ZAMARRO-554611 format. One record per residue (C-alpha): residue in three letters; x, z, y. Coordinates in steps of 0.02 Angstrom, whole numbers, padded with zeros to 5 digits, always signed. Layout:
REM ZAMARRO-554611
alaXZY;...
***
This chain:
REM ZAMARRO-554611
unk-02047+04506-00423;unk-01932+04455-00563;unk-01892+04296-00467;unk-01852+04400-00313;unk-01737+04512-00418;unk-01642+04358-00479;unk-01623+04297-00299;unk-01559+04469-00247;unk-01435+04469-00391;unk-01373+04295-00344;unk-01356+04345-00163;unk-01250+04498-00203;unk-01149+04398-00328;unk-01111+04263-00199;unk-01070+04395-00067;unk-00954+04482-00192;unk-00867+04318-00235;unk-00852+04273-00050;unk-00779+04444-00010;unk-00651+04428-00149;unk-00609+04253-00086;unk-00584+04315+00091;unk-00479+04463+00038;unk-00378+04350-00075;unk-00329+04237+00071;unk-00145+04255+00111;unk-00106+04352+00269;unk+00049+04320+00372;unk+00165+04417+00487;unk+00174+04294+00631;unk+00344+04268+00713;unk+00440+04130+00799;unk+00539+04072+00949;unk+00496+03992+01117;unk+00603+03861+01205;unk+00594+03749+01357;unk+00609+03561+01339;unk+00800+03573+01349;unk+00793+03681+01192;unk+00845+03837+01290;unk+00767+04001+01234;unk+00642+04078+01355;unk+00637+04265+01383;unk+00488+04371+01442;unk+00358+04241+01394;unk+00185+04318+01367;unk+00103+04275+01200;unk-00076+04331+01173;unk-00163+04323+01003;unk-00345+04300+01052;unk-00417+04331+00878;unk-00333+04502+00866;unk-00328+04541+01053;unk-00142+04580+01038;unk-00002+04534+01159;unk+00186+04519+01130;unk+00332+04460+01235;unk+00484+04356+01191;unk+00654+04441+01195;unk+00815+04377+01274;unk+00834+04248+01136;unk+00654+04187+01147;unk+00602+04277+00986;unk+00433+04358+00961;unk+00345+04447+00818;unk+00172+04521+00790;unk+00195+04675+00681;unk+00035+04657+00579;unk-00031+04530+00454;unk-00160+04404+00514;unk-00260+04259+00445;unk-00257+04078+00498;unk-00319+03996+00604;unk-00261+04098+00756;unk-00282+04055+00940;unk-00126+04079+01048;unk-00119+04089+01238;unk+00058+04076+01308;unk+00101+04114+01490;unk+00271+04070+01563;unk+00280+04108+01749;unk+00139+04006+01827;unk+00106+03896+01675;unk-00026+03931+01541;unk-00034+03851+01368;unk-00177+03871+01244;unk-00182+03805+01065;unk-00232+03849+00887;unk-00109+03880+00745;unk-00168+03834+00569;unk-00087+03857+00398;unk-00023+03679+00413;unk+00085+03731+00562;unk+00156+03885+00475;unk+00329+03897+00400;unk+00358+04060+00303;unk+00546+04044+00322;unk+00568+03987+00503;unk+00404+04041+00583;unk+00343+03949+00737;unk+00458+03843+00847;unk+00370+03818+01013;unk+00437+03703+01150;unk+00355+03721+01321;unk+00340+03582+01448;unk+00231+03558+01601;unk+00161+03403+01519;unk+00130+03485+01353;unk+00184+03604+01215;unk+00270+03552+01055;unk+00224+03666+00911;unk+00321+03617+00755;unk+00308+03434+00810;unk+00123+03453+00856;unk+00095+03415+01042;unk-00036+03518+01135;unk-00080+03490+01318;unk-00058+03632+01442;unk-00159+03689+01592;unk-00094+03743+01762;unk-00127+03925+01799;unk-00196+03958+01973;unk-00227+04144+01956;unk-00172+04271+02087;unk-00097+04379+01948;unk+00092+04394+01931;unk+00181+04438+01769;unk+00369+04439+01797;unk+00496+04495+01927;unk+00680+04454+01954;unk+00785+04534+02091;unk+00944+04439+02043;unk+01023+04554+01915;unk+00964+04715+01994;unk+00786+04725+01933;unk+00704+04603+01814;unk+00576+04593+01675;unk+00389+04608+01654;unk+00308+04676+01809;unk+00208+04803+01709;unk+00366+04873+01629;unk+00461+04902+01793;unk+00455+05088+01840;unk+00424+05052+02024;unk+00283+04981+02129;unk+00303+04799+02181;unk+00174+04706+02286;unk+00170+04517+02267;unk+00076+04369+02340;unk+00105+04201+02258;unk+00105+04020+02312;unk-00076+03990+02262;unk-00139+04131+02371;unk-00031+04074+02518;unk-00101+03899+02498;unk-00281+03961+02488;unk-00260+04057+02652;unk-00161+03916+02737;unk-00017+04035+02778;unk+00124+03957+02879;unk+00223+04116+02915;unk+00259+04269+02810;unk+00165+04374+02938;unk+00005+04278+02893;unk+00002+04366+02723;unk+00033+04546+02780;unk-00142+04610+02744;unk-00129+04550+02564;unk+00024+04659+02533;unk-00023+04839+02493;unk+00046+04971+02610;unk+00118+04844+02733;unk+00068+04839+02917;unk+00122+04716+03052;unk+00191+04815+03200;unk+00211+04674+03327;unk+00211+04485+03343;unk+00390+04484+03275;unk+00454+04492+03096;unk+00419+04677+03115;unk+00325+04784+02987;unk+00297+04961+02930;unk+00315+04988+02743;unk+00238+05149+02681;unk+00246+05209+02861;unk+00429+05164+02898;unk+00483+05028+03018;unk+00569+04876+02942;unk+00652+04760+03067;unk+00793+04732+03193;unk+00933+04856+03156;unk+00855+04960+03019;unk+00817+04832+02884;unk+00847+04658+02817;unk+00757+04519+02726;unk+00813+04461+02555;unk+00797+04281+02496;unk+00805+04266+02307;unk+00876+04442+02301;unk+01017+04405+02425;unk+01038+04460+02606;unk+00985+04331+02734;unk+00990+04311+02922;unk+00804+04347+02935;unk+00737+04511+03004;unk+00904+04585+03061;unk+00960+04587+03242;unk+00877+04469+03365;unk+00826+04351+03224;unk+00680+04470+03190;unk+00587+04398+03341;unk+00528+04255+03226;unk+00439+04277+03060;unk+00508+04169+02917;unk+00405+04018+02865;unk+00316+03997+02697;unk+00354+03810+02684;unk+00476+03833+02539;unk+00414+04000+02470;unk+00347+04029+02296;unk+00315+04215+02317;unk+00331+04360+02438;unk+00383+04522+02353;unk+00388+04699+02421;unk+00491+04822+02320;unk+00420+04990+02374;unk+00522+05145+02415;unk+00708+05177+02430;unk+00812+05028+02373;unk+00984+05100+02408;unk+01040+05094+02226;unk+00998+04909+02220;unk+01046+04848+02393;unk+01141+04984+02486;unk+01086+05015+02666;unk+00897+04997+02654;unk+00761+05093+02745;unk+00656+05199+02625;unk+00487+05114+02650;unk+00529+04959+02551;unk+00623+04796+02536;unk+00553+04622+02574;unk+00611+04483+02457;unk+00566+04300+02486;unk+00572+04193+02329;unk+00598+04007+02359;unk+00518+03866+02260;unk+00619+03807+02111;unk+00670+03631+02065;unk+00552+03531+01954;unk+00591+03453+01785;unk+00451+03324+01806;unk+00403+03228+01961;unk+00270+03311+02067;unk+00225+03313+02251;unk+00102+03366+02384;unk+00076+03317+02567;unk-00030+03419+02687;unk-00099+03377+02859;unk-00178+03516+02962;unk-00260+03536+03131;unk-00349+03682+03211;unk-00373+03802+03356;unk-00255+03815+03505;unk-00208+03630+03494;unk-00119+03663+03329;unk-00056+03520+03222;unk+00041+03549+03061;unk+00109+03445+02919;unk+00205+03497+02762;unk+00278+03406+02614;unk+00333+03469+02443;unk+00408+03350+02314;unk+00523+03371+02166;unk+00576+03307+01998;unk+00724+03251+01891;unk+00865+03141+01954;unk+00928+03128+01776;unk+00920+03238+01621;unk+01044+03362+01697;unk+01006+03359+01883;unk+00842+03412+01964;unk+00784+03426+02144;unk+00651+03493+02261;unk+00621+03453+02443;unk+00510+03552+02560;unk+00482+03521+02746;unk+00360+03574+02879;unk+00320+03545+03062;unk+00200+03632+03178;unk+00160+03618+03363;unk+00040+03740+03445;unk-00005+03812+03614;unk-00058+03976+03528;unk-00187+04091+03607;unk-00059+04164+03729;unk-00022+04095+03902;unk+00151+04015+03923;unk+00180+04027+03736;unk+00174+03849+03668;unk+00294+03818+03524;unk+00365+03687+03408;unk+00428+03737+03235;unk+00521+03629+03111;unk+00589+03675+02940;unk+00676+03578+02802;unk+00728+03652+02634;unk+00810+03546+02497;unk+00869+03619+02331;unk+00962+03558+02177;unk+00985+03620+01999;unk+01125+03559+01887;unk+01127+03593+01699;unk+01289+03514+01635;unk+01276+03592+01463;unk+01180+03720+01364;unk+01206+03895+01436;unk+01265+03837+01608;unk+01156+03821+01762;unk+01200+03794+01945;unk+01070+03812+02084;unk+01101+03763+02266;unk+00975+03769+02407;unk+00977+03751+02596;unk+00852+03803+02728;unk+00855+03749+02910;unk+00727+03819+03034;unk+00711+03765+03215;unk+00601+03855+03343;unk+00570+03795+03521;unk+00451+03900+03625;unk+00435+04068+03710;unk+00475+04246+03657;unk+00309+04340+03655;unk+00342+04517+03715;unk+00161+04570+03711;unk+00066+04625+03866;unk+00045+04774+03981;unk-00098+04898+03979;unk-00178+04908+04152;unk-00230+05082+04206;unk-00219+05143+04026;unk-00366+05032+03976;unk-00319+04930+03822;unk-00457+04803+03852;unk-00439+04781+04041;unk-00337+04621+04022;unk-00378+04463+03926;unk-00277+04452+03765;unk-00203+04285+03821;unk-00112+04377+03962;unk+00078+04368+03962;unk+00228+04414+04068;unk+00320+04253+04023;unk+00353+04127+04161;unk+00342+03937+04142;unk+00531+03920+04163;unk+00566+04041+04019;unk+00616+03977+03848;unk+00666+04038+03676;unk+00758+03918+03561;unk+00825+03968+03391;unk+00907+03887+03241;unk+00925+03971+03073;unk+01032+03899+02933;unk+01033+03974+02758;unk+01140+03917+02613;unk+01128+03991+02437;unk+01221+03949+02277;unk+01205+04024+02103;unk+01303+04001+01943;unk+01230+04067+01781;unk+01345+04057+01630;unk+01300+04114+01455;unk+01458+04187+01378;unk+01381+04251+01216;unk+01203+04251+01151;unk+01180+04422+01227;unk+01305+04416+01372;unk+01277+04320+01535;unk+01381+04307+01693;unk+01293+04269+01858;unk+01380+04233+02024;unk+01280+04217+02186;unk+01333+04176+02363;unk+01227+04164+02521;unk+01273+04126+02700;unk+01158+04134+02851;unk+01191+04076+03029;unk+01070+04122+03166;unk+01084+04048+03341;unk+00977+04077+03495;unk+00966+04023+03676;unk+00851+04134+03779;unk+00787+04147+03957;unk+00648+04274+03977;unk+00558+04385+04099;unk+00512+04546+04013;unk+00462+04723+04055;unk+00587+04860+04094;unk+00467+04973+03998;unk+00411+05066+04155;unk+00278+05049+04290;unk+00323+05044+04474;unk+00160+05130+04523;unk+00139+05256+04381;unk+00018+05333+04338;unk-00094+05194+04408;unk-00003+05073+04293;unk-00040+04907+04378;unk+00135+04850+04433;unk+00263+04828+04295;unk+00450+04843+04325;unk+00534+04686+04258;unk+00703+04626+04198;unk+00767+04450+04169;unk+00879+04411+04021;unk+00984+04258+03988;unk+01063+04262+03815;unk+01164+04145+03706;unk+01200+04218+03536;unk+01256+04172+03362;unk+01264+04288+03210;unk+01338+04265+03036;unk+01283+04351+02876;unk+01372+04332+02707;unk+01323+04404+02539;unk+01411+04383+02371;unk+01340+04461+02212;unk+01418+04449+02039;unk+01357+04538+01884;unk+01366+04542+01695;unk+01206+04562+01595;unk+01232+04629+01419;unk+01085+04646+01299;unk+01102+04741+01136;unk+00992+04817+01003;unk+00854+04756+00891;unk+00676+04802+00848;unk+00644+04984+00897;unk+00794+05016+01013;unk+00850+04890+01144;unk+00965+04902+01296;unk+00991+04791+01446;unk+01153+04841+01535;unk+01201+04769+01704;unk+01367+04793+01792;unk+01388+04712+01962;unk+01482+04700+02125;unk+01391+04667+02289;unk+01484+04619+02449;unk+01401+04589+02617;unk+01456+04566+02796;unk+01373+04539+02964;unk+01469+04476+03116;unk+01412+04423+03289;unk+01506+04277+03367;unk+01645+04327+03489;unk+01572+04207+03620;unk+01402+04291+03625;unk+01346+04335+03799;unk+01201+04405+03895;unk+01162+04419+04080;unk+01032+04535+04151;unk+00948+04551+04322;unk+00826+04682+04382;unk+00818+04630+04564;unk+00834+04479+04677;unk+00879+04436+04857;unk+00734+04394+04974;unk+00776+04359+05159;unk+00939+04453+05138;unk+00857+04606+05061;unk+00866+04670+04884;unk+00694+04672+04803;unk+00658+04738+04626;unk+00583+04619+04498;unk+00401+04668+04468;unk+00241+04594+04400;unk+00069+04636+04471;unk-00060+04647+04331;unk-00200+04627+04459;unk-00125+04473+04542;unk-00018+04384+04412;unk+00093+04243+04475;unk+00162+04110+04357;unk+00294+03995+04429;unk+00466+03922+04394;unk+00587+04055+04455;unk+00739+04030+04567;unk+00874+04113+04462;unk+01006+04089+04598;unk+00925+04229+04698;unk+00939+04353+04554;unk+01066+04495+04564;unk+01159+04511+04400;unk+01208+04679+04329;unk+01390+04718+04301;unk+01397+04725+04114;unk+01562+04727+04018;unk+01493+04678+03849;unk+01329+04628+03773;unk+01260+04769+03665;unk+01242+04674+03502;unk+01234+04765+03336;unk+01402+04817+03269;unk+01483+04704+03140;unk+01497+04777+02966;unk+01569+04749+02793;unk+01496+04837+02644;unk+01543+04836+02459;unk+01434+04906+02322;unk+01479+04932+02140;unk+01330+04968+02030;unk+01284+04994+01848;unk+01111+04998+01774;unk+01046+05027+01598;unk+00869+04985+01542;unk+00831+05065+01373;unk+00678+05027+01269;unk+00630+05137+01122;unk+00460+05106+01044;unk+00333+05140+01183;unk+00459+05217+01302;unk+00569+05122+01425;unk+00697+05212+01533;unk+00802+05152+01679;unk+00962+05232+01743;unk+01058+05164+01892;unk+01204+05217+02001;unk+01281+05130+02150;unk+01438+05170+02248;unk+01432+05102+02426;unk+01582+05081+02541;unk+01527+05037+02718;unk+01642+04990+02862;unk+01578+04956+03038;unk+01672+04900+03194;unk+01621+04933+03374;unk+01556+04784+03473;unk+01643+04835+03634;unk+01824+04770+03632;unk+01873+04896+03766;unk+01842+05039+03644;unk+01890+04975+03471;unk+01833+05092+03335;unk+01802+05082+03148;unk+01676+05192+03059;unk+01689+05211+02870;unk+01555+05287+02759;unk+01548+05310+02570;unk+01394+05352+02470;unk+01337+05374+02289;unk+01156+05321+02263;unk+01070+05366+02098;unk+00907+05300+02027;unk+00807+05347+01872;unk+00641+05285+01806;unk+00533+05279+01651;unk+00386+05180+01586;unk+00276+05237+01441;unk+00155+05119+01353;unk-00005+05222+01343;unk-00106+05079+01268;unk-00078+04892+01249;unk-00153+04872+01423;unk-00097+05027+01518;unk+00079+05088+01562;unk+00126+05252+01645;unk+00280+05250+01759;unk+00382+05369+01866;unk+00544+05354+01966;unk+00664+05444+02081;unk+00783+05355+02199;unk+00894+05391+02348;unk+00929+05285+02500;unk+01029+05288+02660;unk+01054+05192+02821;unk+01235+05201+02883;unk+01271+05228+03066;unk+01353+05086+03162;unk+01522+05117+03245;unk+01454+05096+03422;unk+01333+05241+03395;unk+01482+05349+03347;unk+01614+05305+03476;unk+01501+05247+03619;unk+01356+05366+03590;unk+01342+05411+03775;unk+01298+05231+03818;unk+01147+05249+03703;unk+01085+05408+03787;unk+01152+05540+03666;unk+01261+05691+03702;unk+01340+05683+03529;unk+01380+05551+03397;unk+01234+05490+03294;unk+01228+05526+03107;unk+01188+05415+02959;unk+01013+05428+02885;unk+00972+05491+02711;unk+00812+05476+02610;unk+00735+05495+02439;unk+00575+05442+02351;unk+00475+05513+02206;unk+00343+05396+02137;unk+00225+05394+01989;unk+00073+05296+01934;unk-00011+05176+01813;unk+00006+04989+01787;unk-00120+04892+01684;unk-00176+04718+01639;unk-00339+04660+01563;unk-00423+04501+01501;unk-00265+04423+01430;unk-00157+04470+01581;unk-00278+04383+01699;unk-00321+04543+01793;unk-00190+04670+01848;unk-00225+04842+01920;unk-00090+04960+01986;unk-00107+05138+02051;unk+00040+05231+02130;unk+00070+05401+02210;unk+00227+05425+02314;unk+00322+05550+02421;unk+00465+05495+02536;unk+00575+05607+02643;unk+00694+05541+02776;unk+00821+05634+02880;unk+00909+05587+03044;unk+00797+05437+03080;unk+00850+05343+03237;unk+00709+05308+03359;unk+00714+05191+03510;unk+00646+05280+03666;unk+00604+05120+03758;unk+00716+05171+03902;unk+00864+05066+03960;unk+01029+05126+04032;unk+01096+05056+04196;unk+01215+04947+04095;unk+01073+04875+03991;unk+01096+04977+03833;unk+00944+05038+03737;unk+00925+05227+03736;unk+00898+05308+03565;unk+00861+05480+03497;unk+00874+05547+03320;unk+00725+05629+03237;unk+00770+05772+03123;unk+00653+05751+02975;unk+00501+05643+02932;unk+00391+05628+02779;unk+00275+05497+02705;unk+00161+05528+02557;unk+00007+05445+02489;unk-00064+05329+02358;unk-00093+05143+02337;unk-00217+05041+02236;unk-00186+04857+02200;unk-00295+04735+02102;unk-00258+04550+02082;unk-00308+04410+01966;unk-00471+04341+01901;unk-00626+04427+01833;unk-00695+04263+01768;unk-00618+04091+01756;unk-00682+04031+01924;unk-00667+04192+02026;unk-00495+04239+02096;unk-00477+04401+02191;unk-00361+04527+02270;unk-00411+04702+02321;unk-00296+04835+02390;unk-00307+05003+02475;unk-00170+05119+02538;unk-00176+05297+02602;unk-00014+05340+02693;unk+00001+05513+02769;unk+00157+05514+02880;unk+00216+05663+02979;unk+00360+05708+03095;unk+00424+05875+03029;unk+00570+05900+03148;unk+00609+05810+03311;unk+00712+05820+03469;unk+00544+05814+03562;unk+00441+05968+03520;unk+00271+05888+03552;unk+00309+05751+03424;unk+00313+05873+03278;unk+00156+05851+03172;unk+00118+05676+03236;unk+00113+05523+03122;unk+00253+05395+03127;unk+00239+05250+03249;unk+00131+05101+03197;unk+00093+05186+03032;unk-00095+05180+02993;unk-00160+05313+02877;unk-00285+05196+02794;unk-00275+05009+02757;unk-00385+04903+02646;unk-00401+04719+02607;unk-00510+04609+02495;unk-00507+04421+02465;unk-00621+04325+02346;unk-00613+04142+02299;unk-00755+04066+02198;unk-00744+03889+02128;unk-00881+03782+02051;unk-00817+03710+01886;unk-00965+03606+01830;unk-01111+03502+01897;unk-01106+03373+02035;unk-01024+03503+02149;unk-00872+03525+02038;unk-00720+03564+02145;unk-00816+03652+02282;unk-00751+03826+02321;unk-00782+03970+02440;unk-00669+04107+02505;unk-00719+04270+02590;unk-00617+04421+02638;unk-00599+04571+02752;unk-00455+04681+02813;unk-00459+04856+02886;unk-00320+04949+02978;unk-00346+05125+03047;unk-00280+05188+03214;unk-00093+05195+03247;unk+00024+05291+03363;unk+00133+05192+03484;unk+00322+05203+03473;unk+00365+05277+03643;unk+00290+05410+03754;unk+00163+05358+03886;unk+00172+05511+03999;unk+00167+05700+04008;unk+00028+05828+04018;unk+00013+05971+04142;unk+00127+06081+04035;unk+00262+05948+04033;unk+00237+05899+03851;unk+00263+05716+03810;unk+00112+05614+03759;unk+00090+05459+03651;unk-00042+05323+03658;unk-00144+05268+03506;unk-00210+05097+03457;unk-00389+05093+03387;unk-00434+05041+03211;unk-00498+04866+03175;unk-00587+04763+03042;unk-00565+04575+03023;unk-00674+04457+02922;unk-00607+04289+02863;unk-00686+04147+02764;unk-00636+03982+02685;unk-00712+03825+02612;unk-00627+03710+02485;unk-00672+03544+02408;unk-00550+03486+02274;unk-00573+03302+02231;unk-00411+03290+02134;unk-00291+03221+02192;unk-00372+03246+02365;unk-00418+03417+02431;unk-00502+03474+02592;unk-00483+03655+02651;unk-00560+03747+02799;unk-00499+03920+02850;unk-00593+04032+02973;unk-00501+04187+03035;unk-00573+04334+03131;unk-00744+04252+03126;unk-00825+04392+03228;unk-00692+04375+03364;unk-00631+04554+03357;unk-00516+04606+03501;unk-00381+04704+03410;unk-00197+04751+03419;unk-00061+04721+03289;unk+00045+04863+03357;unk+00117+04937+03515;unk+00276+05008+03589;unk+00199+05091+03743;unk+00081+05046+03886;unk+00202+04912+03947;unk+00203+04821+03778;unk+00057+04805+03659;unk+00032+04656+03544;unk-00143+04582+03534;unk-00203+04493+03378;unk-00272+04318+03376;unk-00454+04285+03426;unk-00571+04186+03315;unk-00486+04028+03253;unk-00495+03895+03119;unk-00380+03774+03026;unk-00429+03617+02931;unk-00311+03542+02800;unk-00312+03381+02703;unk-00199+03385+02548;unk-00145+03246+02432;unk-00058+03286+02267;unk+00037+03163+02160;
***
């Protein structure tokens, strides 16, 4: 017993000495600075202290600081965009005076002259956002919902067009086979929206260019800024703004070549290479080619895209980026198909109205240049310029949006269009970014000027025929759904309409002056923004020249509060508007109205939570929103005798709901995305009484999507991976009326809900990779969207794509 007492005494004595020794170890307040390999400070870099489970971010000068004392050694995980660096800091690396000096490189990380290798991050999570001087920073700290899909997810799903990723973007629904979507219930395409590329206006999605969806060949991310964006971009529809972010130049040589083949006689190849030309000049080159017959009759197509880019860094604090994109499409314009006798499934989904002699050829050219000049340590000037040229040559047989034998609905009235068009879009954005404050109170002030213009070419022309001469008699153009005939048409027999001008969209020039202040005080971040917009539009008809001028102030406020280190609360209020084109003011009768159309106004209120877990590897967002829109223009589907589309203006509409978005990785080898949106849209006032109370067109109330990717990291099957996902879209109302009831009230058709199941198989034998993608594996017959019973857009049947990739 005495011996046991001595052992107990010794144990407590040793424990006491050890405790004193541990407590006596020197603790440190860890701080430092992060640079790239050119010794330029990096802002918004995520630094996670694994031992303490704390996370900090670098400021504008690359500085960071953990405001509590810690012991060495400490494990750091640094994330900069899509790169991840992990290493351990010991007391030998520490400098009490200068802290840590960390230099990041894709080949490695230099920590006070100690080199540590990095790992590529292939997670679906996204940490930062940059809308070119209008909205930038950590995604979790932005007081607005932003849905994002990155390059890794696009690669995993073998996406070739932006439309291939729609289901992965929360609250976004594809409304047709075009570049045509509904965002939080509101249509985005043709004359009521635009597509941004790197935060600048492009030629995509506006006017007739919206018949083709942009390619993903040179895209790094697809971003959807939800709600009214008027303060940021001017004339934007309230549902949201689509921004396409291109791949950046590379500082070290890297490349990948892909060869793909699959259903519908599809063959595809893409290439992506980049690297340094010298220590100041860097490049990237992306290109893609695809040929396919598609699942639609008379709809074969060839697509080619090339996208080079350069970055020049002549000296510290100066950066110049230049990139070009050229897209070429040669095929047919898919206008959907008719609905025979009001039965959506009466016709095979390959059915088309296109004739073998039809064609649709387009060329899109985009040029973008950016100068970023650091004036002071906290003051930066950025100048952007973008120019887009869209050109098309079209011959098509399409519906006149009526049936010749209504209500039997088996013979469609047709029209033939021959169109040669070219459009020009310019956008120049300049802004000053001034950052002030230290420690507890910080401000990021932005003052900018935004100029844009859209102009159709003066030589644009269109011819239209609705009848032809047969044996000296005038016969209307029709198509019999029961007895379809496909042949090369004799255009010399067609009778052309007398049409003074082609009804293109009106040209416009718009100038916006905006100021924005982001204030950070302890846990609270506030955002205040104000934009003044001056919009000038000119009529397209030279016989009635007219200029419409509109001026608008657009405010925006938002706040973010850090509830915990992982959870942020946010809220915002913003206003938006869509100006009215001059032709709808001076020539309103041609568009079916008895009075001039008015500009649209909208506002959004939004609130929710943003969170990240497991060292920023898993992100979860929840948002509630309410959007109100007044004077929304709606196409009726009818055509005037001169070929002008007939419109009406709805008095008031509302969209409210909530969205859930999860992306990232639960464990190291399991990537996932999961989203759900509930969108309750309602027409509150309309020029058609029976429309009041109905949902908006092509706006599903419920949408959900899940995608899982599991990879084997060990054993003899290392590199083998599996993907599985499903998408659900509830029923949707068509755009135009399909008839009247016995009381004379107008009626609308509805498209049924659908669920798709997709799967994938991967085998990564670095540098070689084999991928198999299976879409709609249960061969669901479904519809993307619909205009009326003369035009619904079927989705693709079961299909697959196999890809062989080589990286170097």
